[in-house]
C-alpha positions in Angstrom: 84.2 -57.0 -87.8 87.1 -59.1 -88.6 89.2 -56.6 -87.8 88.7 -56.8 -84.1 88.5 -60.3 -84.0 92.0 -60.9 -85.6 93.6 -58.7 -82.9 91.9 -60.3 -80.1 93.5 -63.4 -81.3 96.9 -61.6 -81.8 97.1 -60.6 -78.3 96.0 -64.0 -76.9 99.0 -65.6 -78.8 101.6 -63.2 -77.3 101.1 -64.9 -73.9 98.3 -62.9 -72.4 100.5 -61.4 -69.8 99.9 -57.7 -69.9 102.2 -55.3 -68.1 101.1 -54.0 -65.0 100.6 -49.8 -65.1 103.0 -47.9 -63.3 101.3 -46.9 -59.9 102.7 -43.4 -60.1 101.3 -42.9 -63.6 97.9 -43.9 -62.3 97.7 -41.3 -59.7 99.5 -38.5 -61.9 96.3 -36.9 -62.8 95.2 -36.7 -59.1 98.5 -35.1 -58.0 98.6 -32.6 -61.2 94.8 -31.7 -60.0 95.8 -31.1 -56.3 98.9 -28.9 -57.7 96.6 -26.9 -59.6 94.1 -26.4 -56.5 97.1 -25.5 -54.6 98.7 -22.7 -56.8 95.0 -21.3 -57.7 93.0 -21.7 -54.7 94.8 -22.7 -51.2 98.1 -20.5 -51.6 96.4 -17.3 -52.7 94.0 -17.7 -49.8 96.7 -18.2 -47.2 98.2 -15.2 -48.4 95.2 -13.0 -48.1 94.7 -14.1 -44.3 98.1 -13.5 -43.7 97.7 -9.9 -44.9 94.6 -9.6 -43.3 96.3 -10.7 -39.7 98.9 -8.1 -40.3 96.6 -5.3 -40.9 94.7 -6.1 -38.0 97.9 -6.3 -35.5 99.0 -2.9 -37.1 95.9 -1.2 -36.2 96.2 1.9 -34.2 93.8 4.8 -32.4 93.0 7.5 -34.9 93.1 5.1 -38.1 89.9 5.5 -40.3 88.9 2.0 -41.1 85.9 -0.1 -42.9 84.0 -2.9 -41.3 82.9 -6.1 -42.8 79.3 -4.6 -42.5 80.0 -1.4 -44.6 80.4 1.0 -41.5 83.0 3.6 -41.7 84.4 5.2 -39.0 87.6 6.3 -36.8 89.2 4.0 -34.0 88.6 5.7 -30.7 89.9 2.8 -28.4 91.9 -0.4 -28.8 91.5 -3.8 -27.0 92.9 -7.0 -27.2 90.3 -8.5 -29.2 87.9 -5.4 -29.5 88.0 -1.8 -30.5 85.7 1.2 -30.1 84.7 3.1 -33.5 83.6 6.3 -33.8 80.9 6.5 -36.8 79.6 10.0 -35.8 80.5 12.6 -33.6 79.4 11.0 -30.1 78.3 8.0 -31.6 81.0 5.1 -30.5 80.1 1.5 -31.1 82.4 -1.3 -30.0 83.5 -4.3 -32.5 85.7 -7.0 -32.6 89.1 -6.5 -34.3 88.5 -9.0 -37.0 85.6 -7.2 -38.3 87.7 -4.5 -39.6 87.9 -5.3 -43.7 90.4 -2.3 -44.6 92.4 0.5 -43.5 91.3 4.0 -45.0 93.9 6.8 -45.9 93.9 9.9 -43.6 91.4 12.1 -44.1 88.8 10.1 -45.8 86.0 10.6 -43.1 84.7 14.3 -43.2 83.5 14.6 -39.6 83.3 18.1 -37.5 
């Protein structure tokens, strides 16, 4: 116990004026944490959203697509915000363009 008391007396003898910590150094862990979140979460999500927008804008009649709900079909008609999807011969459903999750390779659907 004498060890802790001696250092307390020694600190008081130096004048008691402690140097103020640098404000940048106190915020450095928060800045580093934000940088990690940006490069591991925010940036990849923005990249995926940009790729999704490009894919949706490049849709064309006759493309075979997969929707978010798991429905496979061929684009029959395109509108500005919607599209008509033929999911079986004679069965056409109308969807929003942003419901398309992937464009499939040609010939994926085998319909007569």
